[in-house]
C-alpha positions in Angstrom: -11.1 21.5 37.1 -11.6 17.9 36.3 -8.6 15.5 35.9 -10.2 13.8 33.0 -8.8 14.6 29.6 -11.0 16.2 27.0 -12.5 13.8 24.4 -10.9 13.8 21.0 -13.1 15.0 18.2 -12.3 12.6 15.3 -14.5 14.5 12.8 -11.8 17.2 12.6 -9.0 14.7 11.9 -8.1 12.9 8.7 -7.2 9.4 9.7 -5.0 7.3 7.4 -4.1 3.7 7.9 -0.6 3.8 6.5 0.1 0.0 6.5 -2.7 -2.4 5.9 -2.3 -6.0 4.7 -5.8 -6.3 3.2 -4.8 -9.6 1.5 -4.7 -11.3 4.9 -8.6 -11.1 5.2 -9.6 -14.2 3.2 -11.2 -16.6 5.7 -14.7 -15.6 4.9 -16.0 -14.0 1.6 -17.1 -10.8 3.2 -14.4 -10.5 5.9 -12.3 -7.9 4.0 -15.4 -5.8 3.3 -16.4 -5.9 6.9 -12.9 -4.7 8.0 -13.1 -1.8 5.5 -16.6 -0.8 6.6 -15.5 -0.7 10.2 -12.4 1.3 9.4 -14.3 3.9 7.4 -17.1 4.1 10.0 -14.4 4.7 12.6 -13.2 7.8 10.7 -10.4 6.3 8.5 -10.4 8.3 5.2 -7.6 6.5 3.3 -6.0 3.1 3.6 -2.6 2.3 2.2 -2.8 -1.4 1.1 0.6 -3.1 1.3 1.5 -5.8 -1.2 4.7 -7.7 -1.1 5.5 -10.3 -3.8 4.2 -11.0 -7.2 1.0 -12.9 -6.3 0.1 -10.5 -3.4 0.6 -7.4 -5.6 -2.1 -8.8 -8.0 -4.5 -9.2 -5.1 -3.8 -5.7 -3.8 -4.3 -4.2 -7.3 -7.7 -5.9 -7.5 -8.7 -4.6 -4.1 -7.7 -1.1 -5.0 -9.6 -1.1 -8.3 -12.9 -1.9 -6.7 -12.6 0.1 -3.5 -12.7 3.9 -2.9 -10.4 5.3 -0.3 -7.7 2.7 -0.8 -4.3 3.4 -2.3 -1.6 0.8 -3.0 2.1 0.4 -2.0 3.8 -2.6 -3.5 7.3 -3.9 -3.6 9.5 -6.9 -3.0 11.2 -8.1 0.2 15.0 -8.4 0.1 14.8 -12.2 0.1 12.9 -12.0 -3.2 15.6 -9.9 -5.0 17.6 -11.5 -7.7 21.1 -12.5 -6.7 23.8 -10.0 -7.3 25.6 -10.2 -10.6 27.5 -8.2 -13.1 26.2 -4.7 -13.7 24.4 -4.6 -17.0 26.2 -2.6 -19.7 25.0 1.0 -20.2 24.1 2.5 -23.6 26.8 2.4 -26.2 29.1 5.5 -26.5 28.0 8.0 -29.1 29.5 7.4 -32.6 31.6 9.8 -34.5 30.0 13.1 -35.2 27.3 12.6 -32.5 26.1 15.8 -30.8 25.2 16.0 -27.2 
């Protein structure tokens, strides 16, 4: 018996890139497209494009709109959150005769 491990057959796997900052690829006009082509040729089926911050979220949305196999995940870093303040008031209490 050989001590070599058996080759992995990628065709039977569904590879997902779960954290890709596709907005980083801007040095050359086709750089992002080349990265995506290489990923899909290597067997990646879905890419989760991460967007953090208002400007980057817009870039990520544009990438997702024109590309198949790419989903988006967007949010804000804690340093971008508004400062803590008073809790906003809730809805007013029901008036007389209100039913629940």
